[in-house]
C-alpha positions in Angstrom: 56.1 127.7 37.4 53.2 126.3 35.8 49.6 128.5 35.8 48.1 125.5 37.8 50.0 127.1 40.8 48.8 130.4 41.0 45.5 131.1 42.5 43.2 133.5 40.5 42.9 137.4 41.5 41.2 138.8 43.0 41.3 136.0 45.7 38.0 134.4 46.3 36.4 134.1 49.5 36.8 131.1 49.9 39.6 128.9 52.0 41.3 126.2 49.6 45.0 125.5 50.3 43.4 125.5 53.9 47.5 126.5 55.3 47.7 129.5 57.1 50.1 128.1 60.3 52.2 130.6 62.1 54.4 129.7 65.2 53.8 131.4 68.0 57.2 132.8 69.9 57.7 131.7 73.4 56.3 133.6 76.4 59.8 132.3 78.3 61.7 135.0 77.3 59.6 137.7 78.7 60.7 135.8 82.3 64.8 136.6 81.5 65.6 140.1 80.3 68.8 139.6 80.5 70.6 143.3 79.8 67.0 144.5 78.7 65.3 146.1 81.6 62.9 148.3 80.0 60.8 145.1 78.6 59.4 144.6 82.1 57.7 147.7 81.9 56.4 148.0 78.0 54.9 144.9 76.3 54.2 144.6 72.6 51.1 143.3 74.0 50.0 146.3 74.5 50.3 148.4 71.0 46.6 147.9 70.6 43.4 149.3 72.3 42.2 146.5 75.1 38.9 146.2 72.9 41.1 144.6 70.4 42.8 142.2 72.5 40.2 139.8 72.0 40.8 137.3 69.4 37.8 135.6 69.4 36.4 138.9 68.0 39.0 140.8 66.2 42.0 140.0 63.9 44.5 142.7 63.7 45.9 142.8 60.4 49.3 145.7 60.4 50.5 147.7 57.4 53.6 146.1 55.2 54.8 149.4 54.3 54.5 150.9 58.0 57.2 153.3 59.1 57.8 151.2 62.1 60.1 149.4 60.3 62.1 151.9 60.4 62.8 150.5 64.1 65.0 148.2 62.6 67.5 150.6 61.4 69.7 150.3 64.8 69.7 146.8 64.4 71.3 147.0 60.8 73.5 149.2 62.1 74.6 146.8 64.5 75.5 144.1 62.4 77.5 146.0 60.3 79.2 147.5 63.2 79.8 143.8 64.5 81.1 142.7 61.1 83.6 145.8 60.9 84.6 144.2 64.7 85.0 140.9 63.8 87.7 141.7 60.8 89.4 144.0 63.3 89.7 141.1 65.8 91.3 138.5 63.2 93.5 141.2 61.6 94.9 142.2 64.6 97.5 139.6 65.2 99.3 140.3 61.8 99.3 144.3 62.4 101.9 146.3 64.6 99.4 148.9 65.7 97.5 148.5 68.7 93.7 147.1 68.9 91.1 150.0 68.1 88.9 149.5 70.8 86.9 152.3 69.7 84.5 150.6 67.2 83.7 147.5 69.0 83.1 149.7 72.4 80.4 152.2 70.5 78.7 149.1 69.0 78.5 147.6 72.3 76.9 150.5 74.1 74.8 151.4 70.9 73.4 147.9 71.7 72.8 148.6 75.6 71.0 151.6 74.9 69.2 150.5 71.6 67.6 147.3 73.2 66.5 149.3 76.3 65.0 152.6 74.4 63.2 149.8 71.5 60.1 148.3 73.3 59.3 152.0 74.5 59.7 153.2 70.6 57.9 149.9 69.3 54.4 150.2 71.9 53.9 153.9 70.7 55.2 153.9 67.2 52.2 155.1 65.0 50.9 152.1 63.2 48.3 151.7 60.1 45.8 148.4 60.8 43.1 146.8 59.7 41.0 144.5 62.2 38.5 142.2 61.3 35.3 141.9 63.4 34.2 138.7 63.5 31.2 139.4 65.3 29.7 142.5 63.4 31.0 141.4 60.1 32.7 144.3 59.6 36.7 145.7 58.3 37.8 148.9 60.2 40.8 151.1 59.8 42.9 152.8 61.5 43.8 155.7 59.9 43.0 159.5 60.0 39.9 159.9 57.0 37.6 163.1 57.0 34.0 162.6 57.6 32.7 163.4 54.4 35.1 160.5 53.0 33.6 158.1 55.8 29.9 157.0 55.7 30.5 154.5 58.8 32.7 154.4 61.8 33.1 151.3 64.7 33.0 152.1 68.3 36.4 153.0 68.3 35.3 156.2 65.7 37.4 154.2 63.3 36.4 154.1 59.3 34.6 151.1 58.6 33.0 149.0 55.9 30.7 145.5 55.8 33.0 142.4 54.8 31.1 142.1 51.6 32.4 145.4 50.6 36.4 144.5 51.4 38.4 141.8 48.8 41.7 140.7 49.0 44.3 140.6 46.4 47.9 139.5 45.6 50.7 142.1 43.7 53.4 141.5 41.9 56.4 143.6 42.1 59.7 143.7 41.2 62.1 143.4 44.6 65.1 145.6 43.0 67.3 142.6 42.6 66.1 141.0 39.8 63.3 138.8 41.5 59.5 139.4 41.7 57.8 139.4 45.2 54.2 138.6 45.7 52.1 140.4 48.6 48.6 140.6 49.9 46.4 143.3 49.1 43.0 144.0 51.0 41.3 147.1 50.0 37.9 148.2 49.3 35.7 146.8 46.0 35.5 150.0 44.9 39.1 151.4 45.0 38.0 154.4 42.6 35.4 155.6 45.3 37.6 154.6 48.4 41.2 154.6 47.8 42.5 155.1 51.3 40.8 152.1 52.5 44.0 150.0 51.5 46.4 148.1 53.3 49.4 145.8 52.2 50.1 142.6 54.1 53.3 141.9 55.7 54.6 138.0 54.6 57.9 137.6 55.1 58.1 134.4 52.9 56.2 136.5 49.7 58.8 136.8 47.9 58.6 132.6 47.0 55.1 132.9 45.3 52.0 134.2 45.2 50.2 130.9 47.0 51.8 132.4 50.0 50.6 135.6 49.9 47.1 134.2 49.3 47.0 132.1 52.6 47.7 135.4 54.3 44.2 136.3 53.2 42.4 133.0 53.4 43.4 133.3 57.1 41.3 136.0 57.6 38.5 134.6 55.1 38.2 131.6 57.6 38.6 133.8 60.6 35.3 135.4 59.5 33.3 132.3 59.1 31.6 133.1 62.2 29.2 129.8 61.8 32.5 127.7 62.3 34.8 127.6 64.8 37.5 129.6 65.1 40.4 127.9 63.5 43.0 125.6 65.7 46.2 127.3 64.7 48.1 128.9 67.9 47.5 132.4 67.7 43.7 131.8 69.0 44.6 129.1 71.7 43.9 131.3 74.3 40.4 133.0 72.8 38.8 129.9 71.9 36.9 129.8 75.3 35.3 133.4 74.5 33.6 132.1 71.3 30.4 129.8 71.8 30.3 128.5 68.8 34.3 127.2 69.2 33.4 126.2 72.9 30.9 123.6 72.0 33.3 122.3 68.7 36.2 121.7 70.8 33.8 119.9 73.3 32.6 117.4 70.8 36.1 116.8 69.5 37.3 116.5 72.7 40.4 118.8 72.2 43.1 118.4 74.6 43.4 121.9 77.0 45.9 124.0 76.0 47.3 121.9 73.5 49.5 124.7 71.3 50.9 126.3 74.8 52.6 123.3 75.8 53.8 122.8 72.6 57.6 124.3 72.0 58.5 126.6 69.7 60.9 124.8 67.6 58.1 122.0 67.1 55.8 124.8 65.7 58.2 126.4 63.6 58.8 123.1 62.7 54.5 122.3 61.8 55.1 126.4 59.7 57.5 125.0 57.4 55.0 122.0 56.8 52.1 123.6 56.3 54.4 126.7 53.8 55.5 123.7 51.6 51.7 122.4 51.5 51.0 125.6 50.3 53.3 126.7 48.3 52.9 123.1 46.0 48.9 123.4 46.5 47.4 123.3 42.6 44.5 126.3 42.6 43.6 125.0 39.2 41.7 122.5 40.7 39.6 124.2 42.8 39.4 121.1 45.2 40.2 122.4 49.2 42.6 121.2 51.2 40.8 119.1 54.1 41.0 121.3 57.4 43.2 119.9 60.2 40.5 119.8 63.2 42.5 117.6 64.9 46.4 118.4 65.0 47.6 116.5 68.2 46.7 113.3 66.4 48.9 114.7 63.5 51.4 116.2 65.5 51.8 114.8 68.7 53.8 117.0 71.5 57.4 116.1 71.3 58.5 116.4 74.5 62.3 117.0 73.7 61.3 120.8 72.1 59.7 122.2 74.2 60.9 125.3 75.6 63.6 125.5 78.4 64.8 128.8 79.9 68.2 127.0 80.7 72.0 128.6 80.5 72.0 127.6 76.8 68.9 130.0 75.9 69.7 132.6 78.6 73.3 132.9 76.8 71.7 133.2 73.6 69.3 135.9 74.9 72.2 137.8 76.3 74.4 137.0 73.4 71.8 138.7 70.7 71.2 141.7 73.0 75.1 142.0 73.3 75.7 141.8 69.5 72.6 143.1 67.8 70.7 144.8 70.0 67.6 142.7 70.3 65.7 142.3 73.7 64.6 138.6 73.2 66.3 135.9 71.2 63.7 134.3 68.5 
C-alpha cells in the first residue's frame, strides 16, 4: 500500500479520518433467553463499577490481551465437535456400524452447560482496562501498582495521569500466518519511567491496515474534546442528555430523539462497513480531515425493513447457536 495511506506514528491528537463508527448490538436478545437461564441474572453491562457507566464522562477501553478471551476456548471446542458430528452424520449411511451418538451428545451437553456458565464467568473475570475521564481530562488504568510508582490516583484508587501525558501509537506485528497485523497501543509518553501504564486496544479489523488501528484512537481523542458535543454514534445515544454541551448542540441541530436506538442492527452494520471503507482509503499524507457527520439522520435515514424484530426466525437462530456453539445470544 502506498505510504500516503499510512498515518504518522505516534498518532497525532487530532481527528483526521473521522470515521470511528461501531454498531450497537440489538437488546431484543435480552428479552428472549432460550436455554440460557442465567443471562437474566448476570448482565455484561455490570462488569465495570457503576461510576464508569456514565459514557458522557467516562470511556472504557479494555485490554486486547486480556485473559478473559480464554472464555472463548469452549466455543472453539464446540465448533470442532460440531464439525466432527456433521462428518459422522454424513458418513453414517455409507457404513454398517450404528451411529455413535456419544460425541454429538457430549457437544450438546457442553453447550448447554457453557452458555449458562459463561454470563457468570464473563462478569466476574478479572480484566485490565483504561478509562478516559472527559470531565477531568484524566486517563486511569485498572491495575495493581505499588504506591512508590504512582504519583496520582483517582477516586477509584486507580493510577491515573493527565490526558496530555498519554499518547496513542500503532504497532505492526506478524500474525503467524505470514501477514502483518496492525494494533493500537495507548501508553504514557514517558514509557521508560512508566512502562506499566500501557494497554493494547482490541480491534478485530486491525489486520487490514494501520488506518483502522488509528481510528480506534481517534474515537478516544474526539471523546476527550470536552468543549465539543459527544460524537453522534450509537454508543453515546443514551448519554447525550447528561452532557450540557451535547444537549445544547442537539437542540440547535434539531436532532431526532433516540435516532440510533430506533435503527436496526443490520442497518447499523451496513453503516459501519461504509465508514470502515472510508477510513481505509483515507489519505493521511494530505493532512486534510474528513468532515464530521453531525446530521447522520440525513445521510442514513432509518430503513424500516431493517429494524430488529424478535420473530420466530430470530428465536430459532438464537436457539440454534446456543445448542450448536454454546453462544448465549445471536449476534
